[in-house]
N, C-alpha and C positions, 0 to 999 in steps of 0.2 A: 398349600391352599387348605388342606384339612386342618392344619394347625391354626390358621387364621379363622376358619369357621368355628373351631372348638373354642378359641379365645373369645370370639364374638358371642357365642352361645353362653359362655361362662359369665361374661359381663352383663348380658341381657338378663340371665337368670338372677344374678346378684341384684340388679336394678329392680326387677319385678319383686324379688323377695323383700327388698328394702322399702319399696313403694306400697306394695299391697299386703305383705305379711301373710297372715293366716288365710286371707281370702284367696291368695295365689295358691297356697298349698291345698286348700279345700277345692278350688277349681280343678287343679291337676288330679287330685285323688278321686273326685266325683267323675271326672271325664274318663279316667282309667276304668273305674268300676262300671260305668255305663257302657263303655266299649266292650268290656268282658262279658257283660250280660247279653249284649247284642250278638256277640260272636257265639256264645253258648246256645242262644236261641236259634241261630242259623245253622248250627252244627248238623242236626239231622237232615236238613235240606241239602247241605253241602255233601254229606256222605251219600245221599241219594243220587247226586250228580257225579260222584266219584272224586270230589275234591276236598275231602275232609281233613287230610293230613296238613295241608298248608294252613287251614283255619286253626288247627290245634297248635301248630308252631307259632302262629301269630298270637294266639291266646296265651301260650306259655311265655312269650316275650312280654306281653302286657302284664302278666302276673309278676314277672321279674321287675318290671318298671314300677309296679305298685309297691312291691316290697322295698325297692330302692327309695321310692318317695316316702314311705313310712319311716325308713331308717334316717333319711335326711331330716324329716320333721322332728324325729326324736333327738337328733344331734342339735337342731336349732333350739329345742326346748331345754336341753341340758346346758347350752351356752347361755341362754337367758337366765336359767336358774343360778348359774355360777357368777353372774354379774352382781356387783354390789347393788343393794337396794337404794332406790332414789327416794328423795323426800317427796311426800304426797303433793300433788299439784293443787293450787288454789282453784276452787270452783268459780265458774263465771259469775260475776256480780258480787262475789264474797270479798269482804275487806280483809286485808292482811293485818294481823295484830302486830303492833310495834312494841318492842320491849320498853318498859317504864324506865325513865331516867331517875337515878337515885342520888347522884353526886351533884353538888352545887356547880361544879365545873361543867358538867354535862348540860345543866339547865341553862347556863349562860353561853353555851357554845352556839355559833351561828348555824 
């Protein structure tokens, strides 16, 4: 069952990465940072109530997840950099230039 959940998570992550790209990575990174900020803000209150250790452990896990997310984003950028360059796309409404025909055979071709 854990293997099936891991496989489903992998495919969902790949689909989100392909569909949303940078927005997906940004969303994850911002979410982790905001979660960390919230946990650190609540840390004094949690220590006052005697429960600060669990908050610190959760914050450390979030830091590890943030480091992992940054590493995955770096790998993604390196894969994109290693891809061959594509020809620039035509702008909307722009006419494509066709090469001039120079041979008589080309001029008479259908």
